[in-house]
C-alpha positions as CSV (number, residue, x, y, z in Angstrom):
1,M,2.9,17.3,-24.1
2,F,4.4,15.4,-21.2
3,Q,1.1,13.5,-20.5
4,A,0.9,12.2,-24.1
5,V,4.4,10.7,-23.8
6,L,3.8,9.3,-20.4
7,K,0.6,7.7,-21.5
8,E,2.3,6.2,-24.6
9,V,4.8,4.5,-22.3
10,V,2.1,3.0,-20.1
11,E,-0.2,2.0,-22.9
12,G,2.6,0.7,-25.0
13,T,3.9,-1.8,-22.4
14,E,2.0,-4.9,-21.4
15,G,1.4,-4.7,-17.7
16,G,2.1,-0.9,-17.4
17,I,0.3,0.8,-14.6
18,A,1.5,4.4,-14.3
19,T,4.4,6.7,-15.1
20,L,5.6,10.1,-14.0
21,L,8.1,12.8,-14.7
22,M,9.5,14.2,-11.5
23,D,12.4,16.3,-10.3
24,F,15.0,15.0,-7.8
25,E,13.4,17.0,-5.0
26,G,10.2,14.9,-5.3
27,I,8.0,17.5,-7.2
28,A,5.9,15.9,-9.9
29,V,5.9,17.6,-13.3
30,D,3.2,15.4,-14.9
31,S,2.0,11.8,-14.6
32,Y,-0.3,9.3,-16.2
33,S,-2.1,6.3,-14.5
34,K,-4.4,3.7,-16.0
35,P,-7.9,4.0,-14.6
36,G,-8.2,1.9,-11.4
37,A,-4.4,2.0,-10.7
38,V,-3.9,0.7,-7.1
39,F,-0.7,2.6,-6.5
40,D,-0.2,6.4,-6.4
41,I,2.6,7.1,-8.8
42,T,3.4,10.5,-7.2
43,T,4.0,8.9,-3.8
44,I,6.1,6.2,-5.5
45,G,8.2,8.8,-7.3
46,A,8.7,10.9,-4.2
47,E,9.9,7.9,-2.1
48,F,12.1,6.5,-4.8
49,S,13.7,9.9,-5.5
50,V,15.5,9.6,-2.2
51,V,16.7,6.1,-3.1
52,L,17.8,7.3,-6.6
53,K,19.8,10.2,-5.1
54,S,21.6,7.7,-2.8
55,I,22.4,5.5,-5.8
56,Q,23.8,8.4,-7.7
57,R,26.0,9.4,-4.8
58,A,27.3,5.8,-4.5
59,A,28.0,5.6,-8.2
60,Q,30.0,8.9,-8.0
61,M,32.0,7.7,-5.0
62,L,32.8,4.4,-6.8
63,E,33.7,6.4,-10.0
64,A,31.2,4.2,-11.9
65,G,29.9,7.1,-14.0
66,E,26.4,8.7,-14.1
67,T,23.4,6.6,-13.1
68,A,21.1,6.0,-16.1
69,E,18.5,3.5,-14.9
70,V,17.4,1.7,-11.8
71,A,14.8,-1.1,-11.4
72,I,13.1,-1.9,-8.2
73,Q,11.2,-5.2,-8.2
74,A,8.8,-5.8,-5.3
75,E,6.2,-8.5,-4.8
76,K,3.3,-6.4,-6.1
77,M,5.0,-4.1,-8.6
78,T,8.2,-3.3,-10.5
79,T,9.3,0.3,-10.9
80,L,11.7,1.3,-13.5
81,I,13.4,4.7,-13.1
82,R,15.2,6.4,-16.0
83,V,17.3,9.6,-15.4
84,V,16.3,12.3,-17.9
85,N,19.0,14.9,-16.9
86,D,20.6,16.4,-13.7
87,T,17.2,17.6,-12.6
88,Y,14.5,15.1,-13.7
89,F,13.7,11.4,-13.9
90,V,10.9,9.2,-15.1
91,A,9.4,6.5,-12.9
92,F,7.4,3.7,-14.5
93,S,5.4,1.3,-12.4
94,M,4.1,-2.0,-13.8
95,A,2.6,-5.3,-12.7
96,P,5.1,-8.0,-11.6
97,G,4.7,-10.0,-14.9
98,A,5.1,-6.9,-17.1
99,N,7.5,-6.9,-20.0
100,L,10.5,-5.2,-18.5
101,G,12.5,-5.2,-21.7
102,K,9.7,-3.4,-23.5
103,A,9.4,-0.9,-20.6
104,R,13.2,-0.2,-20.8
105,Y,12.9,0.3,-24.5
106,M,9.9,2.6,-24.2
107,L,11.6,4.8,-21.6
108,R,14.9,4.9,-23.5
109,T,13.3,6.0,-26.7
110,R,10.8,8.5,-25.1
111,V,13.2,10.3,-22.7
112,P,14.8,12.4,-25.5
113,T,11.3,13.8,-26.3
114,L,10.7,14.7,-22.7
115,L,14.2,16.2,-22.5
116,K,13.5,18.3,-25.6
117,E,10.3,19.7,-24.0
118,L,12.1,20.5,-20.7
119,T,14.7,22.6,-22.3
């Protein structure tokens, strides 16, 4: 079930490369990568889970509320992270020229499906 949703996000976004459902400890639940993907989405998720936890702590300290989404734009890829719940997040890596607005929409509308399957 997870793989179908993750594939839909990647294939439904121009420039999508890979996506993954992971817990905050860096353990992947499921992932999908386009054939020939240059980056390993599991490694990306594990590394960015540390960053995401730091951002969540900072938001709590600032009393800014719960973290919902984080985007990391680098020279060779952009990674969009969407928090699913207190335990899981989705990371979506895409090419630099990808449609970030569509990526945000795809994650926002597909996360409820993932959450339903997790509970």
